C-alpha positions in Angstrom: -58.2 -125.8 -67.9 -54.9 -127.4 -67.5 -53.5 -128.6 -64.3 -49.8 -128.3 -63.2 -48.8 -131.7 -64.8 -49.8 -130.2 -68.2 -46.5 -128.7 -69.0 -46.4 -130.0 -72.5 -44.7 -127.0 -74.3 -44.0 -124.4 -72.2 -40.6 -123.0 -70.4 -38.6 -123.2 -67.9 -38.5 -126.8 -67.1 -35.3 -127.7 -68.3 -33.6 -129.9 -70.9 -34.1 -133.7 -70.2 -30.7 -135.3 -70.0 -31.4 -139.0 -70.4 -29.0 -141.0 -67.7 -26.6 -143.3 -70.9 -26.4 -145.9 -68.8 -29.7 -146.0 -68.0 -30.2 -146.5 -64.3 -31.9 -148.6 -62.2 -35.9 -148.5 -62.1 -36.1 -147.8 -58.8 -33.6 -144.6 -57.2 -34.7 -146.3 -53.7 -36.4 -149.7 -51.6 -39.2 -147.7 -51.0 -39.8 -146.5 -54.5 -40.6 -150.0 -55.9 -42.9 -150.6 -52.5 -44.9 -147.8 -53.6 -45.0 -149.5 -57.4 -45.5 -153.0 -55.8 -48.2 -151.6 -53.7 -49.7 -149.6 -56.9 -49.9 -153.3 -59.1 -51.7 -154.7 -56.0 -54.3 -151.7 -55.5 -54.9 -151.6 -59.5 -55.2 -155.1 -59.7 -57.6 -156.2 -56.7 -59.6 -153.5 -58.5 -59.2 -150.6 -55.8 -59.0 -148.2 -57.8 -58.6 -147.7 -61.8 -55.8 -145.7 -63.3 -58.3 -143.0 -64.2 -58.5 -142.4 -60.6 -54.9 -143.0 -60.1 -53.7 -140.7 -62.4 -56.7 -138.1 -61.6 -55.6 -138.1 -57.7 -51.6 -137.7 -58.7 -52.8 -134.5 -60.9 -55.0 -132.9 -58.3 -51.4 -132.5 -56.2 -51.0 -129.1 -55.1 -49.2 -127.7 -57.9 -46.3 -126.5 -55.2 -46.0 -130.3 -53.7 -46.5 -131.7 -57.2 -43.3 -130.1 -58.3 -41.8 -130.3 -55.2 -41.9 -134.0 -55.3 -40.7 -137.2 -56.9 -42.5 -139.2 -59.3 -42.6 -142.4 -56.8 -43.5 -139.6 -53.9 -46.6 -138.4 -56.5 -47.8 -141.8 -57.0 -48.0 -142.6 -53.1 -49.9 -139.2 -52.8 -52.4 -140.2 -55.2 -52.5 -143.7 -53.1 -52.8 -142.0 -50.4 -55.2 -139.7 -51.7 -57.5 -142.5 -52.9 -57.5 -145.4 -50.7 -59.1 -142.1 -47.7 -61.5 -140.8 -50.2 -62.9 -144.8 -50.9 -62.8 -144.6 -46.9 -59.7 -147.8 -46.7 -57.7 -145.6 -44.4 -57.5 -142.6 -42.2 -56.0 -139.3 -42.9 -54.4 -140.0 -39.6 
């Protein structure tokens, strides 16, 4: 069964237009913080990359499609921290 993130070969998502000037890696400061948090949690063995990817891919389709790249990362991190009892959903 495919998930919403599995869009390979699907139509209707529009063309990809890479920025010839190569945009900065982060569009906002919070994105850099999410990236750093991800690195720390992986490095400390809180979860592994497969768990993280699965958590992102389990997002409800409407949320996944409406979220930016790092919003998806943050949702995956939050999901795993709640599932592992390190963070309360509230």
